[in-house]
C-alpha positions as CSV (number, residue, x, y, z in Angstrom):
1,X,-70.0,-8.3,75.8
2,X,-71.5,-11.4,74.2
3,X,-75.1,-11.7,73.6
4,X,-77.4,-14.7,75.2
5,X,-78.9,-17.0,73.1
6,X,-82.5,-16.7,71.7
7,X,-83.5,-19.9,73.9
8,X,-82.4,-18.3,77.1
9,X,-83.5,-14.6,76.0
10,X,-87.2,-16.4,75.5
11,X,-87.1,-18.5,78.9
12,X,-85.9,-15.3,80.7
13,X,-89.1,-13.4,78.9
14,X,-91.3,-15.9,80.2
15,X,-90.4,-15.5,83.7
16,X,-90.7,-11.9,83.5
17,X,-93.8,-9.6,84.6
18,X,-95.7,-8.4,81.7
19,X,-95.1,-4.8,83.1
20,X,-91.3,-5.4,83.0
21,X,-91.5,-6.9,79.6
22,X,-93.2,-4.0,78.2
23,X,-90.3,-1.7,80.0
24,X,-87.9,-3.8,78.3
25,X,-89.8,-3.2,74.6
26,X,-90.0,0.4,75.3
27,X,-86.2,0.6,76.3
28,X,-85.5,-1.4,73.0
29,X,-87.3,1.3,70.8
30,X,-85.3,3.7,71.7
31,X,-82.3,2.5,70.6
32,X,-82.7,1.8,66.9
33,X,-85.2,3.3,64.4
34,X,-85.4,-0.5,63.0
35,X,-86.6,-1.6,66.2
36,X,-89.2,0.8,66.2
37,X,-90.4,0.2,62.6
38,X,-90.5,-3.5,63.4
39,X,-92.4,-3.1,66.8
40,X,-94.9,-0.7,65.0
41,X,-95.3,-3.3,62.0
42,X,-95.9,-6.0,64.6
43,X,-98.4,-4.0,66.5
44,X,-100.6,-2.0,63.7
45,X,-99.6,-3.4,60.1
46,X,-99.3,-7.2,60.5
47,X,-103.2,-7.6,61.1
48,X,-103.7,-6.5,57.2
49,X,-100.9,-7.3,55.2
50,X,-102.6,-6.2,51.9
51,X,-102.8,-2.6,53.4
52,X,-99.4,-2.9,54.2
53,X,-98.2,-3.9,50.8
54,X,-100.3,-1.0,49.5
55,X,-98.5,1.5,51.8
56,X,-95.2,-0.1,50.7
57,X,-96.0,0.3,47.1
58,X,-96.9,3.8,47.8
59,X,-93.6,4.7,49.4
60,X,-91.9,3.2,46.6
61,X,-93.9,5.4,44.2
62,X,-92.9,8.5,45.9
63,X,-89.4,7.4,45.9
64,X,-89.3,6.9,42.4
65,X,-90.9,10.5,41.5
66,X,-87.2,11.8,43.0
67,X,-85.3,9.4,40.8
68,X,-82.6,11.6,38.8
69,X,-82.9,10.3,35.2
70,X,-80.4,12.6,33.7
71,X,-77.4,11.4,35.9
72,X,-77.0,7.9,35.6
73,X,-74.5,7.5,39.0
74,X,-77.1,9.8,40.8
75,X,-80.1,7.4,39.6
76,X,-78.4,4.7,40.6
77,X,-77.8,5.8,44.4
78,X,-81.4,6.7,44.4
79,X,-82.3,3.1,42.8
80,X,-80.4,1.0,45.4
81,X,-81.9,3.5,48.4
82,X,-85.1,2.4,47.0
83,X,-84.4,-1.2,47.1
84,X,-82.9,-1.1,50.6
85,X,-86.0,0.5,51.8
86,X,-88.1,-2.3,49.8
87,X,-85.9,-5.0,51.7
88,X,-86.3,-3.8,55.1
89,X,-90.2,-3.7,54.7
90,X,-89.8,-7.2,53.6
91,X,-87.9,-8.4,56.2
92,X,-90.3,-6.9,58.8
93,X,-93.4,-8.9,57.0
94,X,-91.3,-12.1,56.5
95,X,-94.1,-13.4,54.2
96,X,-93.0,-14.7,50.9
97,X,-96.0,-13.2,49.0
98,X,-95.3,-9.7,50.3
99,X,-91.8,-10.2,49.2
100,X,-92.7,-11.2,45.6
101,X,-95.2,-8.4,45.4
102,X,-93.2,-5.7,46.6
103,X,-90.1,-7.0,44.2
104,X,-92.3,-7.3,41.6
105,X,-93.6,-3.7,42.1
106,X,-90.1,-2.5,42.4
107,X,-89.2,-4.1,39.3
108,X,-92.2,-2.5,37.3
109,X,-91.6,0.8,39.0
110,X,-87.6,0.7,37.7
111,X,-88.8,-0.2,34.0
112,X,-91.4,2.6,34.3
113,X,-89.0,5.2,35.5
114,X,-87.5,5.6,32.5
115,X,-83.8,5.0,33.6
116,X,-82.3,3.5,30.9
117,X,-81.2,-0.3,32.2
118,X,-79.7,-1.5,29.2
119,X,-77.0,1.4,29.1
120,X,-76.1,1.4,32.9
121,X,-74.6,-2.2,33.7
122,X,-74.6,-1.9,37.4
123,X,-78.8,-0.8,36.9
124,X,-79.6,-4.0,34.8
125,X,-77.7,-6.1,37.3
126,X,-80.0,-4.4,40.0
127,X,-82.8,-5.2,37.9
128,X,-81.8,-8.9,36.7
129,X,-81.2,-9.9,40.4
130,X,-84.2,-8.7,41.7
131,X,-86.2,-10.7,38.8
132,X,-83.8,-14.0,40.0
133,X,-84.7,-13.4,43.7
134,X,-88.6,-13.3,42.5
135,X,-88.2,-16.5,40.8
136,X,-86.4,-18.2,43.7
137,X,-89.0,-17.1,46.1
138,X,-91.7,-18.0,43.7
139,X,-90.5,-21.6,43.6
140,X,-91.4,-22.3,47.5
141,X,-94.9,-21.3,46.9
142,X,-98.2,-23.4,46.4
143,X,-98.5,-24.4,42.4
144,X,-101.7,-22.2,42.1
145,X,-99.7,-19.2,43.4
146,X,-96.7,-20.0,41.3
147,X,-98.5,-19.9,38.2
148,X,-100.2,-16.7,39.2
149,X,-97.0,-15.2,39.5
150,X,-95.0,-16.4,36.9
151,X,-97.4,-14.8,34.6
152,X,-96.5,-11.4,36.3
153,X,-93.0,-12.5,36.1
154,X,-93.2,-12.6,32.1
155,X,-94.5,-9.2,31.9
156,X,-91.2,-7.9,33.7
């Protein structure tokens, strides 16, 4: 089965009764956890972006507490999981500033976790790729914001 185009879906949603749209949304939520999380973000968290960032940072902190520092393989798996969750939260928001703040916080947490980045090439690459991603995103922002974030990037 081939999916319809976004334009076609949008015009069809415009034609539907609001109750039917609500019913379709609820049916969408039942199928995937990501759909439910996205709708939760759009309804509740998008109103206050700073509170959303604070919640994501708290979640990252909790996940970093579980990192196994004695075994690099397990540490790498846990750190990739944390990064995957952070990127999913960034995707929900779509705001560049949110992306930068969460990734900077992730990098700071990774450095603070005590996992040896220089010993493990894979962990070092994860860290440096995030810094490159932050720099690319900062380059798209206004000059004043670029300066503010460049100071934080230097601390990394």
